[in-house]
C-alpha positions as CSV (number, residue, x, y, z in Angstrom):
1,M,0.5,0.0,-0.5
2,R,1.3,3.4,-0.7
3,K,1.2,6.2,1.5
4,L,1.3,10.1,0.4
5,D,4.9,11.6,0.4
6,R,4.5,14.5,2.0
7,S,7.0,16.0,1.1
8,R,6.3,15.9,-2.6
9,H,3.6,18.8,-3.9
10,F,0.3,17.2,-3.3
11,G,-3.1,18.3,-3.4
12,K,-6.0,18.5,0.1
13,I,-9.4,17.6,-1.2
14,S,-12.0,20.0,0.1
15,P,-14.5,18.8,1.3
16,P,-13.5,15.7,1.4
17,Y,-14.7,13.1,-2.4
18,H,-16.6,9.9,-2.2
19,R,-17.3,8.9,-5.5
20,E,-19.1,5.0,-5.8
21,D,-16.2,2.5,-5.5
22,F,-14.0,3.9,-3.1
23,D,-14.7,2.1,0.4
24,R,-13.8,5.9,2.1
25,P,-13.1,9.0,1.6
26,A,-10.2,11.0,0.0
27,F,-8.5,14.1,1.3
28,Y,-5.6,14.1,-1.2
29,E,-4.7,13.1,-4.2
30,Q,-1.0,13.0,-5.8
31,D,0.1,11.9,-9.2
32,G,-3.1,11.0,-10.0
33,I,-3.7,8.8,-6.6
34,F,-6.0,9.2,-3.9
35,F,-5.2,9.4,-0.4
36,D,-7.8,8.8,2.8
37,Q,-7.4,11.0,6.2
38,H,-4.4,9.1,7.7
39,D,-2.9,9.8,3.7
40,R,-3.3,5.8,2.5
41,E,-4.1,4.8,-0.9
42,I,-7.2,4.4,-1.8
43,I,-7.8,1.7,-4.9
44,P,-11.0,1.8,-6.3
45,G,-13.5,-1.3,-5.3
46,Q,-10.6,-3.0,-2.7
47,P,-11.6,-2.4,0.6
48,L,-9.3,-1.0,3.0
49,Q,-7.2,-4.4,4.4
50,Q,-6.0,-4.9,7.9
51,I,-2.7,-3.7,7.7
52,V,-0.1,-6.2,9.8
53,P,1.4,-4.7,12.6
54,H,5.2,-3.4,12.9
55,E,5.6,-4.5,8.7
56,P,8.4,-1.9,7.4
57,G,7.0,0.5,5.2
58,Q,3.2,0.3,6.2
59,V,1.0,1.5,9.1
60,T,-0.8,0.0,11.7
61,K,-4.3,0.7,12.9
62,D,-4.8,3.2,15.2
63,E,-6.2,1.5,18.3
64,D,-8.9,4.3,18.8
65,E,-9.6,4.0,15.1
66,K,-13.0,4.2,15.0
67,P,-14.9,1.2,13.2
68,A,-15.7,0.9,9.1
69,E,-19.0,1.0,9.5
70,Q,-18.5,4.4,11.3
71,Q,-17.3,5.9,7.8
72,M,-20.9,6.5,5.9
73,T,-21.6,7.6,2.4
74,P,-23.8,10.9,2.2
75,G,-26.6,9.1,1.5
76,E,-25.9,5.8,4.5
77,L,-25.5,9.5,7.2
78,L,-28.6,11.5,6.0
79,R,-30.8,8.3,6.2
80,R,-29.9,7.6,10.0
81,A,-29.5,10.8,10.8
82,D,-32.3,10.7,13.4
83,T,-31.3,7.8,14.9
84,R,-27.2,8.3,15.7
85,P,-25.6,10.2,18.3
86,W,-25.9,13.6,17.4
87,A,-22.3,13.9,18.7
88,H,-20.9,10.9,15.6
89,F,-23.7,12.2,13.0
90,R,-21.9,16.1,13.3
91,K,-18.8,14.9,13.5
92,E,-19.5,12.0,10.1
93,A,-21.2,15.5,8.9
94,R,-18.1,17.1,9.4
95,R,-15.6,14.4,7.3
96,I,-18.3,14.2,4.7
97,L,-19.1,18.2,3.8
98,G,-15.8,20.1,5.2
99,P,-15.2,23.2,6.5
100,S,-18.3,24.4,4.7
101,C,-20.7,21.6,7.5
102,P,-23.5,24.6,8.8
103,A,-24.0,23.5,13.3
104,S,-27.5,23.0,13.2
105,K,-28.7,18.9,12.1
106,E,-31.6,20.2,10.0
107,E,-29.1,22.1,7.8
108,I,-26.9,19.6,8.1
109,K,-29.3,17.1,6.2
110,V,-30.0,19.9,3.6
111,A,-26.4,20.4,3.4
112,L,-26.3,16.8,2.4
113,Q,-28.9,16.3,0.3
114,N,-27.8,19.0,-2.0
115,A,-23.9,16.8,-2.5
116,I,-25.9,14.1,-3.2
117,A,-28.3,16.0,-5.4
118,E,-25.0,17.0,-7.5
119,Y,-23.3,13.9,-7.2
120,Q,-25.7,12.5,-9.0
121,A,-26.8,15.3,-11.1
122,R,-23.3,14.9,-12.6
123,M,-22.9,10.8,-13.0
124,E,-26.3,11.5,-15.7
125,A,-24.6,14.3,-17.4
126,R,-22.0,11.7,-17.7
127,R,-24.0,9.4,-18.5
128,T,-25.9,11.9,-20.8
129,R,-23.3,12.5,-23.3
130,A,-21.7,9.0,-23.4
131,A,-24.7,8.2,-24.9
132,N,-25.5,11.0,-26.4
133,P,-22.0,12.2,-28.0
134,A,-21.7,16.1,-29.9
135,P,-21.4,16.0,-34.0
136,Q,-17.4,16.4,-33.8
137,Q,-17.1,20.3,-35.2
138,P,-13.8,20.9,-37.8
139,V,-11.0,23.0,-36.0
140,Q,-9.5,25.2,-39.2
141,R,-5.7,25.8,-38.3
142,P,-3.4,28.1,-40.2
143,A,-1.7,26.0,-43.4
144,Q,1.4,25.7,-41.3
145,Q,0.5,24.3,-38.3
146,P,0.5,20.5,-37.5
147,S,-1.7,18.6,-37.6
148,A,-2.0,17.4,-34.0
149,P,-1.3,20.5,-30.9
150,A,2.0,19.5,-29.4
151,V,2.4,18.8,-25.2
152,Q,3.8,22.0,-23.9
153,Q,5.3,22.3,-20.8
154,A,3.9,24.6,-18.7
155,G,6.2,28.1,-19.3
156,S,6.2,31.8,-18.4
157,T,3.3,32.0,-20.7
158,G,1.0,29.4,-18.4
159,V,-1.5,27.0,-20.3
160,D,-3.6,28.4,-21.5
161,L,-7.0,26.7,-20.7
162,A,-9.3,27.8,-23.1
163,A,-6.9,27.0,-25.7
164,W,-6.9,23.6,-24.0
165,A,-10.2,23.2,-23.2
166,R,-11.2,23.9,-27.7
167,G,-8.6,21.4,-28.3
168,Q,-6.1,23.9,-29.6
169,R,-3.4,23.3,-27.4
170,E,-2.1,20.3,-25.2
171,Y,0.2,20.0,-22.1
172,L,0.5,17.5,-19.6
173,F,-1.9,17.2,-16.8
174,G,0.0,17.6,-14.2
175,D,0.3,21.6,-15.5
176,I,-3.0,21.6,-15.6
177,R,-4.0,20.8,-13.0
178,K,-1.2,23.8,-11.7
179,A,-3.1,26.2,-13.4
180,F,-6.8,25.8,-11.7
181,R,-4.5,25.3,-8.6
182,E,-3.1,29.5,-8.8
183,Q,-5.8,30.5,-11.3
184,Y,-9.6,29.4,-9.7
185,H,-7.8,27.9,-6.7
186,K,-9.4,24.3,-7.1
187,V,-8.3,20.4,-7.0
188,V,-9.1,18.9,-10.2
189,T,-8.4,15.0,-10.4
190,E,-9.5,14.5,-13.9
191,R,-9.7,15.3,-17.7
192,R,-13.6,15.7,-17.7
193,D,-13.8,17.3,-15.0
194,A,-11.8,20.0,-15.5
195,L,-13.4,20.5,-18.6
196,D,-16.5,20.9,-17.5
197,F,-15.4,23.3,-15.2
198,L,-14.1,25.3,-17.8
199,I,-17.8,25.6,-19.8
200,E,-19.7,26.1,-16.0
201,Q,-17.6,29.0,-16.0
202,G,-18.6,30.4,-19.1
203,V,-14.5,30.1,-20.0
204,I,-15.8,28.4,-23.8
205,T,-19.1,27.0,-24.6
206,A,-20.5,23.6,-24.7
207,E,-19.6,24.0,-28.1
208,E,-16.8,24.8,-28.6
209,A,-15.7,22.4,-26.1
210,R,-13.5,19.4,-27.4
211,Q,-14.7,15.6,-28.0
212,D,-11.9,13.9,-27.3
213,I,-12.5,13.7,-23.2
214,T,-15.5,11.8,-22.3
């Protein structure tokens, strides 16, 4: 099991990101890999296995760590809101919602409902795009320009996110993530999420968006 290397650059995810195939929320991202609040790697579709104590290079299970069944998804926490002790409910809500977690139970319920609805809307939008791909528009390029844009390192001129989103320029995804952090103070972990965000912000229109990212 890999551990987050805090001596290198990494992204902090707020609120924590809990994908359907994750057995626990992701708090950090490094090199496209997600890690939990204890810096442990999250492997999609694979639950956390018990670590052998004192194995070199591995971590041991904390004695005061809560049972795994208490690590609930937003939907589970919302369904059990009125049956869980307030202290545990509030702790789990803060873990899921992060610093924006409201103070009262009713406000937390609403915030959980909004988080679930937002996640479902994103998934539905992706399914719709996959089922109904938009026709590709021909890209007009000067005769002397290469047929495919060259991959460029972000330098002193910076990353042109609009040109990348239109398919006119290509950059290493690490440089794109860096540009998002610098320009929007946002952590993106997937190219599709980066493209959707630029459309939502009005940087480009949906019709202009490149079609090679699904």
